[in-house]
C-alpha positions as CSV (number, residue, x, y, z in Angstrom):
1,M,36.9,-2.9,-23.0
2,I,33.3,-3.0,-22.4
3,P,30.7,-1.2,-24.1
4,R,28.8,1.9,-22.7
5,G,25.5,1.0,-23.6
6,R,25.9,-2.3,-21.6
7,I,27.7,0.0,-18.3
8,Y,24.7,2.6,-18.7
9,R,21.8,-1.1,-18.8
10,A,24.0,-2.4,-16.0
11,G,23.7,0.9,-14.0
12,L,20.2,1.5,-14.8
13,L,19.3,-2.8,-13.8
14,A,20.9,-1.7,-10.4
15,G,19.4,1.6,-10.0
16,S,15.9,0.3,-10.7
17,I,16.2,-2.2,-7.9
18,A,17.7,0.2,-5.2
19,V,14.7,2.1,-5.7
20,L,12.6,-1.1,-5.4
21,G,14.8,-2.3,-2.0
22,I,13.8,1.2,-0.4
23,I,10.2,1.4,-1.2
24,W,10.0,-2.5,0.0
25,M,12.5,-2.6,2.9
26,V,11.9,1.3,4.1
27,I,8.9,3.1,2.4
28,L,6.1,0.1,3.2
29,P,7.3,-0.7,6.5
30,A,7.1,2.9,7.7
31,Y,3.5,3.2,5.8
32,A,2.7,0.1,7.8
33,R,3.3,1.9,10.6
34,Q,0.9,5.0,10.6
35,P,-1.9,5.0,13.5
36,Q,-4.7,4.6,10.3
37,M,-3.4,1.7,8.5
38,R,-2.6,-0.1,11.6
39,Q,-6.1,0.4,13.1
40,H,-7.0,-0.9,9.6
41,L,-4.7,-3.8,10.0
42,K,-5.9,-4.5,13.0
43,W,-9.8,-4.2,11.7
44,L,-8.6,-7.1,9.0
45,D,-7.3,-9.1,11.7
46,D,-9.8,-9.2,13.9
47,Q,-12.6,-9.7,11.0
48,G,-10.0,-12.6,10.3
49,I,-9.4,-11.2,7.0
50,D,-5.8,-12.1,5.5
51,P,-4.6,-9.0,3.5
52,S,-2.2,-10.8,1.7
53,A,-4.6,-14.0,-0.2
54,M,-8.4,-11.7,-0.1
55,Y,-10.1,-10.5,-3.1
56,Y,-12.3,-8.6,-2.4
57,T,-15.4,-9.3,-4.8
58,E,-15.4,-12.0,-2.8
59,L,-15.1,-11.0,0.8
60,A,-18.6,-10.7,2.8
61,V,-17.6,-7.7,5.1
62,M,-17.0,-5.7,1.4
63,E,-20.3,-4.0,2.2
64,E,-19.5,-2.6,4.8
65,I,-16.0,-1.7,3.6
66,L,-17.2,0.4,1.1
67,A,-20.0,2.0,3.1
68,K,-17.3,3.0,5.8
69,Q,-15.1,4.1,2.9
70,R,-18.2,6.4,1.2
71,Q,-18.9,8.0,5.0
72,A,-15.2,8.6,5.5
73,E,-15.4,10.2,1.6
74,L,-18.3,12.5,2.5
75,R,-16.5,13.7,5.7
76,R,-13.8,14.8,4.1
77,T,-15.7,16.9,1.0
78,R,-17.6,18.3,4.0
79,H,-15.3,19.3,5.5
80,P,-11.9,20.1,3.5
81,D,-10.1,21.5,5.9
82,N,-9.9,18.5,8.2
């Protein structure tokens, strides 16, 4: 007979793998299809930046990216209902 602890751990492992699989194969692709993310990914592509290989502090365009983010944050702060 298999001990209950082993069955519990196996179930926990299977559940964890299922959750990660759902995140990886359902949630992240759905997020990538959102208009704002598509726009950002297109911008990265237009700049010749491979998002899977970038290290943010080494990008020459990082100052421009940070400036855009700061402007967007200021707009959200000024108009929180949008």
